[in-house]
N, C-alpha and C positions, 0 to 999 in steps of 0.2 A: 755561725758557728753553734750545734747544738751545746744543749749544758744540762749537766747532774745536777739535779737540785736536793740538796736534803731541808726537810725542817722539823725543828726539833723546838716539843714541849715540857711540860711535866706535868702527869693531873693531879695538881693540888689547885681543887675547886673545878669546876665546868671549863672556865673563861679560856684558859691556855692553850684546849687542844678543841676547843670551839674555833679561837684563832686559825690552829694551826689546819684543821679539817677546812674553813676558808681559803685558806692560800694554797691547800693542795688543790680545791673544786677548782679556780680560777689557771692555776699551773699547771694541771693535767692537758686542757685545752691548748697551750699555747705553742704554738710552730717550733719557737725556738729552744727549747726542755725533751730533753730525751729521754730523763727520764725522772721521777719526782717520789722520794723516796718520804714519808712520813715517820718519825719518832718517839714516844714519846717516855724521855730518862727514864723517868724510873721503874719502867716497868725491864730494866736490865740491872738493878740494884737488888739488892737484900732483902728480904722482904722484911727484915726488923730496919733499914737505915727506908725504906719506903715510910714505914709508919710513923716513924719519928718525924721524918719530913711532911707528911701530909697528914694524917692522923691530930701527930703531936700541935701542929701549925695551928687547928683548931679547936683543939684544947684548950689551948694556951687563950684563942682566942675568948672562949666562953667564960672562961675562969683565972686568967689575969691576963685582961687587955693594956693593963698598963703596960707591963712588963714588951708584950706586944708594939706598944710603941716609944716604949725605949729604943730598944730595938734597933726599929727604924732609925729612928733620930739619931742614932749612931750612927748610922749606915747614908744616912741621906745625903751628906757629901758629895758629888763625884770624885771616883780613888780613893772613899777613905776605906773600901777593903782591902785596896794592895793590888798587886797584878796578880795574886798563886795562888791560884784552888786550894781552900783548905785541905790540910792532910786526912781529914775527916774523907772531905767528899771524894777525895783525888784516890783512898783505899776500896771504898765503895762506888765508883762511876767506872773501874777498868773495863768491864765489859759495852760498856756505853762507847765508851774510847775506841774498843775496838771496831764495833761497829761503827763508827764514825770516821775512823781513817781506812779499814776493807773499803766502806764506798766510794772511799776519795770524792766530797762534790767540788763540783764547781763555786759553788756558791751553797750558803746556808743560810734560811731563814728561821730564828730564833725567836721562839714569842715566850719566852721564860727564861731566867736570868741566870739560873745553873747550866743550863745546857748553851750559853751564851759565853760565863767566865769557860764554862770546859772547850768551845772552840778554842776564845782568846787565848789561854794556856796550850794551847796545842800546838796556835800560831807562832807563838813570842816562842818557842824550844823547838821550832824548825819539823816539826814532825806531821804540820798539815799545812797543807799549801791551797787557801781556797781563800774568795770575799764573804765576811758575814752581815748581814742587816739583820739587827736587831728590834723585832717588832713587838712594841710596849702593847698589855693589853689592859696599862691602869690608867686615868684619866690625869694622874699626876707623876710624870717622871719622878721614880727615886733613884739614890745614889746604887742601890743593889744592882738597878740597869746595866749603868755603867762601865764599860772593858776598857781595857789598857788598849787595843785591837777593835777596831769596825770598817764595817765603807759605809754605813749609813745607819742611822738609828729612826726609823717609824713610830711621829706620839703622835698620841689620840688627841692633841687638842693643839691650838696655835700659841698658849701661854706656856706648853713646856717645851715648843720651839723657843721660843723668847727667853726662856728661865737660861737653857744652856746655851742658848749666843752669849747670853749676859755673862756666865759664865769660863766664855773663851772660848767655845766649841764652833767649831767651821757653819755657817749658812749651808754652803751646797752639801754635807750632809748629815742636814736634819729635814725630815719632812713631817709636815703633820699633816696627815691621812685619814684620822679616826683609826677606829680599831676594828680588826679587817669581821665580816660577816659575812655569811653565804651571798653568792651571789644573785641568789633568787630576788634578795631583796630590792635589788638597783634597778630590777626589771619592772617597766611602767605594767600599772594597777591598774582596775575598775572595780569600784564597791557592788557591780550586781551580782557579779558570782557569787559574791558573802550575802546580800543582803536574799537571792534567791536559797540559797542553802539554809540559812535562818531562817526561812519562810517568811519573812519580810516581803512586802509589796514591794516588787523592784522600777515600779512607776512611780516612785516615793523617793526621795533622799534621808536612807539612814542612816549611814555611813561617810 
């Protein structure tokens, strides 16, 4: 059966959207996928909220890194944030919710914890019937990524998988897959075209 897939990211830095684009590049060519839709959820939120979420984060990293570290420590354990999306996020993501429910995907891939929590909330309230896979883009998994509902979590490292297993998560729902990159990077390559383009002699090993 052909599936409708929705890839949800958040444009905080470049990594989350890059991972989403990599997933779209692969899924677009899969015969079992009827349609792929990618959405940066922050583009559907008010400008003020977007500025606080994106610019505010990097401002704190630059001026108060201790506060960022403290925040991560507070939410580091699985399920520390509870099952509900905070009211501040709920009132600013109404259009996001509408986009997701209108598309009614068979599968959701979330490359940021904000859309993952939104989808989990919709599943819990039975406003959305779908499967969700969380695709982490951090080398170390943090509690922010762990929602109360999920079908699978894709992790950057085996150490993260072992950590979640030790916390009681079922092994068959955890995959140490690495962080998604463009499929071109998986192709065999030769250094000769690179050497030729840079002016190096192709008869010599330079890379």
